[in-house]
N, C-alpha and C positions, 0 to 999 in steps of 0.2 A: 439534621446534618448527615450527609452521606458518609459511609465508611468503606474501607477497602473490601470487606466481605460482600457488601451489596454490589459494589462496582464489578467485582469478579463474577458474581452470580448473574448479573444482567448481561455481561459480555458473553458468558456461556450460552445464555438464551439466544443472543444475536447470532452466535456461531451456529446453533441448531437451526434457526430460521433460514439462514443463508444456505446451509447445506441442503436442506429439504427443497428449497426453491430451485437451486441449481440442478439438482437431480431431475426435477420436473421439466426444467427448460432443456436440459441435454437430452432426456428421453431414453438414454441407454446407460450412461455411466452411473456408478454408485460409489459413494465415498467409503473408503476403508479407514477405520479409526484405530489409532494406537495411543494408548495412554502411557505416559512416561513420568518418571520422577527425576528430579535434578539433584545431583550431589551437592549438598549445601543447603537445600531447602526448596520445597515447592515442586511443581511439575506442570503437566499440561495434557491437552488432547490434540494430537496431530491427525488431521483428516485429509486424505489424498484421493483424488479421482484421476484415473489414468485410462486412456484409450476409450473415451466416451464418443458419442456421436459427433459432438462439436468440440468438447473439451479434451484436448490431447493430454494435458497435465494440469491439474489445479489443486491448490492447497488452501484450506480454510482452517487455520490453527488458532487454538486458545492456549494461553499460558498464564500462570500465576506463580511467580517465583520470589524467593526471598533469601537473604543471607548477607554475605560480606562482599563489598565492592573491591575489586583489585585496585591497586594504586593508579594504574593507567586509566581506568574508567573514572575514578575520583578526579583525576586531573582533567580529563576531557569534559566532565560535567561541572567542574569548578565547585566541588563540594568537599567538605571536610569529614562528614560522618560516613563511616563505612557500611553501616547497616542499611538495607534497602528492602523495599517490596515493589514489585512491578507486575502488572497484569495487562492483558490486551488480546485483541483479535487481529490476526494478520492474514491477508488474502493475496494470492497471485494466481491468475488464470491465464494459461497459454492455450489458445484454440488451435485446432488443426487446420483452420481455413485462413488463408492470407488476407481475406477481406474483413475478418472479424478481429477486433483489436485485443491486444493484451491489456489486462487491467490489474491494478494493485490498489489495495486499501489497507490501512492500519488505524486502529483506534486503541489508545493505550493510556495507562495511568501509572504514575511513579510516586513513591512516598518514601521519605526518610524521617526517622525521629528527629526532634529538635537537637541541635548541636549540644554536646556535653556542657552542662552547666546552665543551659538556657531553659526558660519556661515557655509554655504555650503550645501552639499548634505545630504539628510536624511540617517539615518541608514537603510540599507535594505539588504536582502539576499534571495536567492532561496534555496529550499530544496526539498527532495522527495526521490523516489526510487520505486523499484518493487521487490517483492520476491515471491517465489513459495513454497507452502506447500503441497507436495504430501502425500496422505494417504499411498501409496506404492511408493517407490522411484524406478523409471525406469531409468537406467543410460543413455540410449540414449536420453530420454526426458530431463534429467538434462543437458546433453551436448548441446542439441539444445537450451535450454533456455539460458544458460550462453554464448554460442557462439553469439547469437543474441544480448544480452546485451553488450558484448564486441564490437560488430560491431557498435552499437549506440554510445558507449563511444568514440571509436577510431576516429569517425568523428570530435570530438571536442578537445580531448587532450589524448595523449598516457598514461598519468598517471591516467585517470579517472577510468578505469575498475579495475586495481589492488587496488587502494585506496578505491574505493567505494564498491568493493566486500568484502574486509577485514572489512570495516565499517559495512556492512550488517551482516557478520558472527558474529561480536561482539554485534551488536544491537539486532538482532533477536535470542537471546539466553535466554533460560529459566534456570536461574541460579539454582533455587531450584530443577530442574530435571537434571541439567548438560547435557542438550541436546539442539541443535538448534531447532527452531520452524519448519524449513523445510530445503530446500537446499539453502536457502539464495537467493542472487541476487545482487542488488546494493542499497546502501543507502548513502545519503549525506545531509549535512545541512550547513547553513551559507556560501553558495557558493557566492562569490562576484567577481566583476570585478578586474582584476589585469593587470600586464604588458603583459600577454599572451592572456587574454580573455576579451572581452568587455562585457558590460551588454547585448547588443543585442545577442551576441554569447551564453551567458549563458541562456538567455530566449529561444533561438532556441533549445539549448540542452534539456531544460525542455519540450518543445513542441514535439521534436522528440521522447523523451522517452515516452511521453503520447501517441503518435500515434503508437508506437511500440507494444502497448498492444494488439490490435486486431489481427494482423497477428500472433503473438506468441501464444496467448491463443486459438485462433480459431484452430490452428494446433494441439495444445495439446488436445483440446476437441475431435477433429475428429479422432485423433490417438487412443483414448481410449474409446469413448462413446459406442461402440458396443461390447466391451468385456464382456464375461459372468462373473458373480460374485455370491458368496454364502452369506448365512446369517452370516457366520463367517467373511467374508470380510466386510460386512456392520457394524458388531459389532466393528471391528477394526477401521473403518472409524469414528464411534462415539467416540471411545477412543481417536483418534488423534484430533478430534474436541475439545475434552476436554482440550488437551494441548494448542490448539490455543486460547481457551477462557482464560485459565490461563495467557498466555502471555499478551493478550490485557487488562485484568483487573488489572494485577499487574505491568506491565512494560511499556506499550505503551505510548509514550510521547504525541501523538495526542489525545488519549483518555483523558489523564490528562489535557491537554490544553483546550480541549472542555468543560470539566466539570468545570474547574476553571474559565473560561471566560463566564460562563452562556450560553453555547451553547445549541442547541436543543438536548434533550436527545435521542429521537428516531433516529436522524441522527448520533449521536455519537456512539450509541450502535448497529447500523445496522451491524457492523462488526461481531457480535456474531452469531454463527450458530443456525439454528432452532431446532436442536436436538443434544445433546452431552451427553456422559456418562462417569462416573468415576468408573471403576472396581477396587475393592480393591486389591492392591499388584499384579497387572496383570503382568504375565511373559509370553512372547511368547514362543511357542514351539521351541525347539532347531532345527536349520536348516530350519526354516520356512521363508516365505517371510516377515513376520512381524519382525522376528529377524534381517533379512538382512536390512530392512529399519531402524531399530533402530541403527544399526551399521554405517549407513551413515548420521545420524543426529549429525554431529560434525563440528567444525570449521576447516577451512584450506584445505578443499578438492579442488583440482584443476580440475574443470570440463571442461576446455578448452584446 
């Protein structure tokens, strides 16, 4: 039976693997590490790359924290016990090239002791996901991304991809803009053992998803990093980064959890881009690539 110490150790290893591979892919940037401790229990390793050859700002963070949940989080999670343990790896990469997409991934584990007076296993679950936010949606890239995610999911259960893809469409949705943040991906939460899947299998799924990050994102970088772009393309990139920022500050559950559990602010907000812009009432030119991209930022597109 897996335990929280093993999960945290394996997540740290995945962080190491991803950082090493991203440095090789970028060719210039190097991750700087800052180890931190959380008031209340636990800590983590924040790793940030800035001003690389292709990665303008990227974070690959590990944390393993424990302590007492504030009442607001207990209410949001619909749990009674205030003691918790949480560990995970969280990644956000902002490229400097408008044809290379933003990517986000998170794999995580959450555990609470059994409620007072109860016997048996602790309350626990896995969560996570990966999603892609292209500044320009290239349909071949979108199909490649989703096909790979379906392949990962299908190794563990035939229902995972359709369930988690729909979940991502609904979660990564900017309600006040009536548009998705990007082309989605997969998202899941409170995944637990059942008659079909053991805890070990769910943990393996979490790790397989984590290790899918490098081959998928490296391919997308290399497909697009040498494409020419204009000042107008970069202005559009900054506009799309603004949408990314709006989602993370208004809707993102991980940001809210980190802030409400006294997490490290710099690590929590590493997901924000280095530069973003908000043009008043921006309307793309009719027939442009920008207009095409907006038309593909919607729920329910079948990319596979």
